[in-house]
Structures are given as C-alpha cells and as structure tokens.
N, C-alpha and C positions, 0 to 999 in steps of 0.2 A: 512504586510505579506511578507514573504521571496519570492524571485523569484524561483519558482519551475517549472521545465519543465514537459510537457506532453510527454510520451514515448509510441509509438505504437508498436515498435519492441524491446523487452527487450534483454539485453545482457545475455549470458548463466549463468553468476554468479549473476544476479539480483534475489532477492527473492521478490515475490509479496505478499503483505499483503492485504488480502480481508477483508475490514472493514465493509462489509454489515452485517445486522442482520442474525443470523444463519438460520432462516427460509427462507429468501430471497436467501442466498447462496445455500441452499439445493434445492430450487425450480429451480434455474438457475445457476448450477455449472459453475465455470470458468474453461473451458477446452481448451481454444485456445492457450495454451502455454506449453512448456516443462519445464518451470522454476518451482522451488519449490514454493509452495503456502502455506502461513500461514493464517489460519482463525483466525483473531483477531478483533472481532466486535468493532465497534466504541465506545460502552459503556464500553469496557475493556481496550482499547489501552493505555490510559494514565497511568493506574495502572501497566501495564506490560512492560513499556519501559525499565525498569532495566534488563529485561531478554534478551534484544536484543543487538547485537554487534554494537556499534556506528561506526565501520569502514566498516561494510557490506553495500552493495548497496541494497536499498529497493525501490520498487515501490508500491504505495498504490492504491487500486482499489475499486470503488463502481460504481453503474450503471450510475449516472449522473455526477460524479466527484466532487461533492460539499463536501461530508464528507471526501473523500480521500484527497482533497486539504487542508481542515481545519486541519486534523491530520498530514499531511505531514509538514505543517507549525509548528505544535506543536513539531514534531520530530526535525526539524531544530533548533528550539529555545532551545531544550534540548541537543544539541551537536551532533546530527547526521549529517554527512557531505554529504552522497550520497543518496539523497532522490528525488523521482520523483512521478508523477502520471501516472499510467498505463491507457492508453486510447486506447484500441485496436480498429482497424478499423472495422466498422460493415460490 
C-alpha cells in the first residue's frame, strides 16, 4: 500500500471525496470544512476515476478511515499524485 498522509486541516484547493454510503452521508453530513465535497460512494469510486482530474489534490473521507485509505491507495495506483485521507479532529 502506498504511503498516504492523514490530513486534519485541508488546503483551500483540496477537494474532499466522501466515500461513505449515501445513507450514512445523509445522516451525518460532512460540514466541518469550506472545501468542495464530492459524494462518491465506495462502491462507485473505481468506475468513476476517469471523471476526476489526476492533477487535482483530493482527500478521501469516511468515518473510520479504512475505506478512504483503501480507495486512496487505489487512486495512487491509478496515477493520481496528490491524495490523502481527510481525518478531521473530533
């Protein structure tokens, strides 16, 4: 697995990808950031990688960080260069 950093304070140009199930994201919306948030559930992300800019900086988010880390690794293996896991402080 690639070395992927946890980020608690995103840069203004980072796009956060919420990989949670839509029901989970609706019940507990991610509102702790001013960054653009893409809802891209874990079960769709691999099929939709072609829609994303490989030069953009992305931070993946899920509640526990496991699914976000797995999919961040997949993105790195698919040529994405600026990938991290969004881990906001509780």
